N, C-alpha and C positions, 0 to 999 in steps of 0.2 A: 248837218244839211237841213233845210227847210221843207216842210210839206209842200208839194205841188197842187195848185189850187184849180188847174184845170187839166188833168191827165190827158185829154183827147187833143187839146192844143199842143201839148208837149210831145205827143206821139207823131203830128202832123209836122211840127217843127224840126225834130229831129231827122224825120224823112227828108223834109226839104233841104236842110243844112247838109245831109249826107250827099244828096244829088248834087248840089253845088259844089261839094269839094270832090266829086266823084270817086266817092267811096263805094265798094263793091256791095258792101252790107253795112247794116247798123243794128245796134243793139237796144231794145227798150224794155223797161220795167214791164212785167206782165200783168193784165187784168183781163177779166173775161171780155170786157168791151173792145180792148185793144186786140185780143185774139180774134174776135168777130170783124173787127175792121181790115185785119191783115187777110182774113179769109176772103173778104169781098174784094180786096185790092187785088189778091192773086187770080180770082174768078173772073174779074174784068179786065186782067191782062196787064195791069199796072206795075206788078212786081213779078219777079221770076218765082220766088217762093219764101216761105218762112218756116221756122222750126222753133219749138219751145225748148228753151234751154233751162235746166233746174239748178238753182243755187240754194243756198241755205235760207235765203228769206223769202222773196215772194217769186222768183224765177225771172227769166228774161224770154224775150221774142227776139229771134234774129231774122231780120228782114234782107232778103237778098234781092237788091234792086234790078231793074231791068234797063239796059241801055242799049241803043240802037247806033248804027253807024259806026262801029269799032269804038264804043265807049263813049262817043262825043255828045250824042242827044239821048235825053232820059225818056222813057215811056210816059213819064209824069213831067208835064210842062207847068202845070200850075196846080196848088192845093191850098185851100183855105178853109178855116173854121167858120161856120155859119153861126149856130146857136152857141153862146157862150154863158157861163154860170150868172152873169150880171144881166144877160137879157136872152132868154129863150126864145126861139123861133120855132113855131108850130104850124103844120100845114095839114089841110083836109087832103084826101086823096085826089081830088081834082085841082088842088091848088099847089101841089108840090112843084117846085121851080125845076125848068129843064136847065141844063147847063150847055151853053154854046149849041143850042137847038139839038140837043140829043148826042153830041160828040164827046161830051164829058158826062160825068154821073155825080148825082146828088146821093148821099148815104142818109137814110132815114131811120131813126129809131122807133119802130111800131110796137103794137101790143104782141105781135108774132115774132119780134125780135129784130136784129139789123136788117135793111133790105136796101137795094138800089132804087131809085126814083122809079124805074120801069117796072121793077117787081112790085113795089108798093102801089102804084097805079093799077096793075093787072089784078092785084089782090083787092083792091078798093079799101086799101089802108092808108090813113094819115098818121102823123106822129112828130117828133122832134127832127128837124133838118140839121143834122150834125155838121155835115162838111161837103166841099164841092170839090172835085178832082177833073181835070181835063189835062 
């Protein structure tokens, strides 16, 4: 196996692929930032729940996806990476982009941890814009 150069993009891609395949859950290798992303997705209502599974190496995160209309429509219609290892995107508190005029969420890595765009604006914090979800 080769090392993953962008673990956040891998996290988002695994969720996107599981939604397209209509899987009820997806397992992702665990890290602190991925647990933080899963917590924000749960708090914003994009996933049902997540749990941390321990294995011998680094552990896994099991994310239970949220589907509406008897499993036909996902709560997540779009999910994309903004800042990448080759091109980091930073924004000040007043410059954090809105996703679909507030219908979606930007996740920002601030000095106080991961936050949604609304929370970062309210706390007057800027940071690295990691991804957009709608």
